[in-house]
ZADO-1210 file (C-alpha; in nm, 4 decimals, padded with zeros to 6 digits):
<atoms>
<atom x="31.6865" y="11.0345" z="04.0542" code="MET" pos="1"/>
<atom x="31.4394" y="10.7703" z="03.9337" code="MET" pos="2"/>
<atom x="31.4523" y="10.9096" z="03.5765" code="ARG" pos="3"/>
<atom x="31.8305" y="10.8735" z="03.5809" code="ARG" pos="4"/>
<atom x="31.7993" y="10.5141" z="03.7009" code="ALA" pos="5"/>
<atom x="31.5519" y="10.4286" z="03.4234" code="LEU" pos="6"/>
<atom x="31.7784" y="10.5889" z="03.1636" code="ALA" pos="7"/>
<atom x="32.0745" y="10.3853" z="03.2875" code="LEU" pos="8"/>
<atom x="31.8692" y="10.0671" z="03.2766" code="LEU" pos="9"/>
<atom x="31.7741" y="10.1392" z="02.9167" code="ALA" pos="10"/>
<atom x="32.1398" y="10.1899" z="02.8223" code="LEU" pos="11"/>
<atom x="32.2351" y="09.8657" z="02.9937" code="LEU" pos="12"/>
<atom x="31.9674" y="09.6709" z="02.8070" code="VAL" pos="13"/>
<atom x="32.0800" y="09.8184" z="02.4735" code="LEU" pos="14"/>
<atom x="32.4418" y="09.7392" z="02.5540" code="ALA" pos="15"/>
<atom x="32.3451" y="09.3827" z="02.6395" code="GLY" pos="16"/>
<atom x="32.1863" y="09.3349" z="02.2944" code="CYS" pos="17"/>
<atom x="32.4793" y="09.4630" z="02.0883" code="SER" pos="18"/>
<atom x="32.6219" y="09.1369" z="01.9561" code="GLY" pos="19"/>
<atom x="32.6311" y="08.7603" z="01.9894" code="LYS" pos="20"/>
<atom x="32.9106" y="08.7601" z="02.2474" code="ASP" pos="21"/>
<atom x="32.7323" y="09.0156" z="02.4590" code="GLU" pos="22"/>
<atom x="32.4125" y="08.8087" z="02.4583" code="GLU" pos="23"/>
<atom x="32.5992" y="08.5343" z="02.6421" code="LEU" pos="24"/>
<atom x="32.6943" y="08.7616" z="02.9284" code="ARG" pos="25"/>
<atom x="32.4708" y="08.7826" z="03.2365" code="PRO" pos="26"/>
<atom x="32.5006" y="09.1605" z="03.2541" code="TYR" pos="27"/>
<atom x="32.5995" y="09.4330" z="03.0104" code="ALA" pos="28"/>
<atom x="32.9368" y="09.5956" z="03.0769" code="VAL" pos="29"/>
<atom x="32.9014" y="09.9567" z="03.1869" code="VAL" pos="30"/>
<atom x="32.9614" y="10.1107" z="03.5272" code="ARG" pos="31"/>
<atom x="32.7394" y="09.8617" z="03.7021" code="ARG" pos="32"/>
<atom x="32.7095" y="10.0569" z="04.0252" code="ALA" pos="33"/>
<atom x="32.5490" y="10.3506" z="03.8445" code="ASP" pos="34"/>
<atom x="32.1987" y="10.2018" z="03.8451" code="VAL" pos="35"/>
<atom x="32.1647" y="10.1195" z="04.2148" code="TRP" pos="36"/>
<atom x="32.3562" y="10.4339" z="04.3060" code="GLN" pos="37"/>
<atom x="32.0864" y="10.6317" z="04.1274" code="ALA" pos="38"/>
<atom x="31.8089" y="10.4528" z="04.3201" code="VAL" pos="39"/>
<atom x="31.9412" y="10.4287" z="04.6769" code="ILE" pos="40"/>
<atom x="31.8225" y="10.6921" z="04.9242" code="LYS" pos="41"/>
<atom x="32.0879" y="10.9232" z="05.0637" code="ASP" pos="42"/>
<atom x="32.0156" y="10.8162" z="05.4231" code="GLN" pos="43"/>
<atom x="32.0803" y="10.4518" z="05.3285" code="ASP" pos="44"/>
<atom x="32.4226" y="10.4973" z="05.1701" code="ARG" pos="45"/>
<atom x="32.6029" y="10.5094" z="05.5027" code="GLY" pos="46"/>
<atom x="32.4168" y="10.2062" z="05.6339" code="ARG" pos="47"/>
<atom x="32.5222" y="10.0007" z="05.3332" code="LEU" pos="48"/>
<atom x="32.8811" y="10.1244" z="05.3512" code="ALA" pos="49"/>
<atom x="32.9015" y="10.0079" z="05.7145" code="ARG" pos="50"/>
<atom x="32.8042" y="09.6490" z="05.6410" code="LEU" pos="51"/>
<atom x="33.1282" y="09.5113" z="05.7859" code="SER" pos="52"/>
<atom x="33.0605" y="09.7031" z="06.1074" code="GLU" pos="53"/>
<atom x="32.7161" y="09.5426" z="06.1309" code="ALA" pos="54"/>
<atom x="32.8829" y="09.2006" z="06.0987" code="TRP" pos="55"/>
<atom x="33.1265" y="09.2862" z="06.3771" code="ASP" pos="56"/>
<atom x="32.8524" y="09.4079" z="06.6099" code="GLN" pos="57"/>
<atom x="32.6321" y="09.1070" z="06.5364" code="ALA" pos="58"/>
<atom x="32.9192" y="08.8676" z="06.6120" code="ARG" pos="59"/>
<atom x="32.9868" y="09.0560" z="06.9356" code="ALA" pos="60"/>
<atom x="32.6215" y="09.0194" z="07.0370" code="ASP" pos="61"/>
<atom x="32.6327" y="08.6463" z="06.9626" code="VAL" pos="62"/>
<atom x="32.9521" y="08.6038" z="07.1637" code="ALA" pos="63"/>
<atom x="32.8051" y="08.7970" z="07.4562" code="GLU" pos="64"/>
<atom x="32.5013" y="08.5687" z="07.4503" code="ALA" pos="65"/>
<atom x="32.7210" y="08.2570" z="07.4490" code="GLY" pos="66"/>
<atom x="32.5653" y="08.1500" z="07.1186" code="ALA" pos="67"/>
<atom x="32.8781" y="08.1067" z="06.9056" code="ALA" pos="68"/>
<atom x="32.8050" y="07.7358" z="06.8593" code="ALA" pos="69"/>
<atom x="32.4555" y="07.8098" z="06.7284" code="GLU" pos="70"/>
<atom x="32.5991" y="08.0579" z="06.4791" code="MET" pos="71"/>
<atom x="32.8687" y="07.8153" z="06.3619" code="ALA" pos="72"/>
<atom x="32.6041" y="07.5448" z="06.3144" code="ALA" pos="73"/>
<atom x="32.4417" y="07.7568" z="06.0435" code="LEU" pos="74"/>
<atom x="32.7206" y="07.6478" z="05.8109" code="GLY" pos="75"/>
<atom x="32.8815" y="07.8192" z="05.5094" code="PRO" pos="76"/>
<atom x="32.6402" y="08.1130" z="05.5170" code="VAL" pos="77"/>
<atom x="32.8435" y="08.2437" z="05.8114" code="MET" pos="78"/>
<atom x="33.1756" y="08.2103" z="05.6291" code="GLY" pos="79"/>
<atom x="33.3666" y="08.4354" z="05.3938" code="ASP" pos="80"/>
<atom x="33.2013" y="08.5354" z="05.0685" code="ALA" pos="81"/>
<atom x="33.3469" y="08.4237" z="04.7357" code="ILE" pos="82"/>
<atom x="33.4826" y="08.7336" z="04.5615" code="THR" pos="83"/>
<atom x="33.6870" y="08.5818" z="04.2772" code="THR" pos="84"/>
<atom x="33.4680" y="08.5034" z="03.9777" code="ASN" pos="85"/>
<atom x="33.1614" y="08.4217" z="04.1887" code="PRO" pos="86"/>
<atom x="32.8656" y="08.2502" z="04.0236" code="ALA" pos="87"/>
<atom x="32.5719" y="08.4789" z="04.0942" code="LEU" pos="88"/>
<atom x="32.2131" y="08.3507" z="04.0961" code="PRO" pos="89"/>
<atom x="31.9866" y="08.3480" z="03.7944" code="THR" pos="90"/>
<atom x="31.6102" y="08.3723" z="03.7590" code="ALA" pos="91"/>
<atom x="31.4028" y="08.0829" z="03.8867" code="GLY" pos="92"/>
<atom x="31.2772" y="07.9080" z="04.1970" code="ALA" pos="93"/>
<atom x="31.5025" y="07.8949" z="04.5016" code="HIS" pos="94"/>
<atom x="31.4863" y="07.8030" z="04.8682" code="GLN" pos="95"/>
<atom x="31.5414" y="08.0720" z="05.1298" code="CYS" pos="96"/>
<atom x="31.5589" y="08.1103" z="05.5038" code="ARG" pos="97"/>
<atom x="31.6005" y="08.4216" z="05.7159" code="THR" pos="98"/>
<atom x="31.8636" y="08.4444" z="05.9903" code="ILE" pos="99"/>
<atom x="31.8622" y="08.7164" z="06.2550" code="GLN" pos="100"/>
<atom x="32.1874" y="08.7915" z="06.4367" code="LEU" pos="101"/>
<atom x="32.2225" y="09.0090" z="06.7435" code="GLY" pos="102"/>
<atom x="31.9822" y="09.2635" z="06.8825" code="TRP" pos="103"/>
<atom x="31.8513" y="09.5875" z="06.7490" code="ARG" pos="104"/>
<atom x="32.0385" y="09.8779" z="06.9031" code="GLN" pos="105"/>
<atom x="31.8567" y="10.0075" z="07.2098" code="GLY" pos="106"/>
<atom x="31.6093" y="09.7189" z="07.2266" code="SER" pos="107"/>
<atom x="31.5738" y="09.4820" z="07.5243" code="PRO" pos="108"/>
<atom x="31.7967" y="09.1779" z="07.4883" code="ARG" pos="109"/>
<atom x="31.5284" y="08.9213" z="07.5541" code="VAL" pos="110"/>
<atom x="31.5200" y="08.7327" z="07.2234" code="SER" pos="111"/>
<atom x="31.7852" y="08.4774" z="07.1214" code="PRO" pos="112"/>
<atom x="32.0942" y="08.6278" z="06.9590" code="ALA" pos="113"/>
<atom x="32.0710" y="08.3740" z="06.6755" code="VAL" pos="114"/>
<atom x="31.7357" y="08.2985" z="06.5140" code="GLN" pos="115"/>
<atom x="31.6852" y="08.1057" z="06.1909" code="ALA" pos="116"/>
<atom x="31.3565" y="08.0452" z="06.0120" code="SER" pos="117"/>
<atom x="31.2604" y="07.7282" z="05.8298" code="ALA" pos="118"/>
<atom x="31.3476" y="07.6943" z="05.4635" code="TRP" pos="119"/>
<atom x="31.0721" y="07.8134" z="05.2292" code="ALA" pos="120"/>
<atom x="31.0323" y="07.8811" z="04.8561" code="PRO" pos="121"/>
<atom x="31.1502" y="08.2147" z="04.7193" code="CYS" pos="122"/>
<atom x="31.1786" y="08.3454" z="04.3654" code="ARG" pos="123"/>
<atom x="31.4082" y="08.5463" z="04.1433" code="LEU" pos="124"/>
<atom x="31.2606" y="08.6926" z="03.8247" code="SER" pos="125"/>
<atom x="31.4581" y="08.8517" z="03.5420" code="ALA" pos="126"/>
<atom x="31.3706" y="09.2081" z="03.4472" code="ASP" pos="127"/>
<atom x="31.6247" y="09.3357" z="03.1984" code="GLY" pos="128"/>
<atom x="31.9630" y="09.3366" z="03.3716" code="ILE" pos="129"/>
<atom x="31.8174" y="09.3310" z="03.7231" code="VAL" pos="130"/>
<atom x="31.6554" y="09.0521" z="03.9239" code="LEU" pos="131"/>
<atom x="31.3309" y="09.0919" z="04.1161" code="ARG" pos="132"/>
<atom x="31.3360" y="08.9016" z="04.4443" code="PHE" pos="133"/>
<atom x="31.0637" y="08.7936" z="04.6821" code="GLU" pos="134"/>
<atom x="31.0490" y="08.5565" z="04.9741" code="THR" pos="135"/>
<atom x="30.7438" y="08.3493" z="05.0632" code="ALA" pos="136"/>
<atom x="30.4511" y="08.5296" z="05.2303" code="PRO" pos="137"/>
<atom x="30.4762" y="08.5308" z="05.6080" code="GLY" pos="138"/>
<atom x="30.4959" y="08.7654" z="05.9050" code="PRO" pos="139"/>
<atom x="30.7573" y="08.9636" z="05.7091" code="GLN" pos="140"/>
<atom x="30.7947" y="08.9146" z="05.3349" code="GLN" pos="141"/>
<atom x="31.0988" y="09.0655" z="05.1648" code="TYR" pos="142"/>
<atom x="31.0361" y="09.2156" z="04.8210" code="LEU" pos="143"/>
<atom x="31.2796" y="09.4101" z="04.6070" code="GLY" pos="144"/>
<atom x="31.5364" y="09.4357" z="04.3314" code="THR" pos="145"/>
<atom x="31.8897" y="09.3003" z="04.2982" code="LEU" pos="146"/>
<atom x="32.1202" y="09.5261" z="04.0974" code="TYR" pos="147"/>
<atom x="32.4496" y="09.4112" z="03.9394" code="PRO" pos="148"/>
<atom x="32.7647" y="09.5511" z="04.0989" code="ASP" pos="149"/>
<atom x="33.0843" y="09.3753" z="03.9810" code="VAL" pos="150"/>
<atom x="33.1244" y="09.0624" z="04.2016" code="ASP" pos="151"/>
<atom x="32.8015" y="09.1043" z="04.3963" code="ARG" pos="152"/>
<atom x="32.4405" y="09.2214" z="04.3719" code="LEU" pos="153"/>
<atom x="32.2973" y="09.5109" z="04.5709" code="VAL" pos="154"/>
<atom x="31.9487" y="09.4593" z="04.7148" code="PHE" pos="155"/>
<atom x="31.7076" y="09.7500" z="04.7556" code="LEU" pos="156"/>
<atom x="31.3631" y="09.6487" z="04.8716" code="GLY" pos="157"/>
<atom x="31.0938" y="09.6634" z="05.1328" code="THR" pos="158"/>
<atom x="30.8797" y="09.4532" z="05.3664" code="LEU" pos="159"/>
<atom x="30.5222" y="09.3377" z="05.3307" code="ARG" pos="160"/>
<atom x="30.3582" y="09.2348" z="05.6565" code="LEU" pos="161"/>
<atom x="30.1188" y="08.9431" z="05.7004" code="ALA" pos="162"/>
<atom x="29.7684" y="09.0230" z="05.5773" code="GLY" pos="163"/>
<atom x="29.8679" y="09.3206" z="05.3639" code="GLU" pos="164"/>
<atom x="29.7443" y="09.3198" z="05.0059" code="MET" pos="165"/>
<atom x="29.9412" y="09.6126" z="04.8660" code="GLY" pos="166"/>
<atom x="30.3058" y="09.6202" z="04.7706" code="ARG" pos="167"/>
<atom x="30.5345" y="09.9089" z="04.8568" code="LEU" pos="168"/>
<atom x="30.8382" y="09.9948" z="04.6506" code="ARG" pos="169"/>
<atom x="31.1778" y="10.0840" z="04.7918" code="TYR" pos="170"/>
<atom x="31.1790" y="10.4511" z="04.8890" code="GLY" pos="171"/>
<atom x="30.8057" y="10.4831" z="04.9560" code="GLU" pos="172"/>
<atom x="30.8294" y="10.4160" z="05.3313" code="ASP" pos="173"/>
<atom x="31.1612" y="10.4593" z="05.5074" code="GLY" pos="174"/>
<atom x="31.0482" y="10.2371" z="05.7954" code="GLU" pos="175"/>
<atom x="30.9969" y="09.9479" z="05.5531" code="ARG" pos="176"/>
<atom x="31.3010" y="10.0040" z="05.3306" code="ASP" pos="177"/>
<atom x="31.5538" y="09.7196" z="05.3288" code="GLN" pos="178"/>
<atom x="31.8977" y="09.7165" z="05.1725" code="LEU" pos="179"/>
<atom x="32.1836" y="09.4746" z="05.1565" code="GLY" pos="180"/>
<atom x="32.4438" y="09.2897" z="04.9529" code="VAL" pos="181"/>
<atom x="32.4115" y="08.9482" z="04.7882" code="LEU" pos="182"/>
<atom x="32.7298" y="08.7429" z="04.7648" code="GLN" pos="183"/>
<atom x="32.8128" y="08.3827" z="04.6861" code="ALA" pos="184"/>
<atom x="32.9146" y="08.1551" z="04.9732" code="VAL" pos="185"/>
<atom x="32.9359" y="07.8294" z="04.7767" code="GLY" pos="186"/>
<atom x="32.8160" y="07.6570" z="04.4585" code="PRO" pos="187"/>
<atom x="32.4470" y="07.7354" z="04.4163" code="GLY" pos="188"/>
<atom x="32.4528" y="07.9058" z="04.7564" code="HIS" pos="189"/>
<atom x="32.4230" y="08.2771" z="04.8361" code="TRP" pos="190"/>
<atom x="32.3333" y="08.5190" z="05.1111" code="ARG" pos="191"/>
<atom x="32.1887" y="08.8678" z="05.1250" code="ILE" pos="192"/>
<atom x="32.3288" y="09.0545" z="05.4256" code="ALA" pos="193"/>
<atom x="32.1073" y="09.3398" z="05.5472" code="LEU" pos="194"/>
<atom x="32.2783" y="09.5711" z="05.8000" code="PRO" pos="195"/>
<atom x="32.0685" y="09.7225" z="06.0779" code="TRP" pos="196"/>
<atom x="31.7290" y="09.6319" z="05.9325" code="PRO" pos="197"/>
<atom x="31.4257" y="09.8122" z="06.0669" code="ARG" pos="198"/>
<atom x="31.2614" y="09.6619" z="06.3751" code="TRP" pos="199"/>
<atom x="31.4730" y="09.3481" z="06.4267" code="THR" pos="200"/>
<atom x="31.8282" y="09.2315" z="06.4956" code="ALA" pos="201"/>
<atom x="32.1662" y="09.3849" z="06.4252" code="ARG" pos="202"/>
<atom x="32.2119" y="09.1961" z="06.1009" code="LEU" pos="203"/>
<atom x="31.9682" y="08.9899" z="05.8956" code="VAL" pos="204"/>
<atom x="32.0831" y="08.7283" z="05.6450" code="LEU" pos="205"/>
<atom x="31.8597" y="08.5890" z="05.3755" code="ILE" pos="206"/>
<atom x="32.0201" y="08.2593" z="05.2755" code="GLU" pos="207"/>
<atom x="31.9445" y="08.1331" z="04.9250" code="LEU" pos="208"/>
<atom x="32.0186" y="07.8042" z="04.7590" code="ARG" pos="209"/>
<atom x="31.9185" y="07.6592" z="04.4254" code="ALA" pos="210"/>
<atom x="31.5894" y="07.4688" z="04.4457" code="ALA" pos="211"/>
</atoms>
């Protein structure tokens, strides 16, 4: 599976270098889903496909907790994604915050249904036709890759906990694996929605804005 993904990446890079017009495009034109489809673990496909269900359950949790006003106060990140010619992020410094919505299934409902971290630096780095993403170090640091997929990017990554020196890759530890979808919610403003992340919440949003 990984060999197939690397081969597809190589083809994409070659396609992206095949002429002046192509050099101006953010991603080479092939079946863009092929690369992340070759990387994602079989057990994660269903979780990603049920993203809208995770949104529905998270909203239901928030409503049950009487926290609809807190969710609305988060602003455009809670609104509809832009799906018509969205401007996707490019490499560079950004600001990010993490938003947790709802409760993990089967866990005690003792934490707030809406939790938002402070804004902190995060970074996107170009690597061929993909973007490497990492949030600032903290109790849970998100690390991974954003793959092109038509009008969105698909995130496959992992978590690094506070104090850890090593860096896992997606697929090395199923308990740490994170996956989601990045979409635009406004000019210079995006979110990565992670359905049913390990350990916390029903839905986690990583909100990004241009630094």
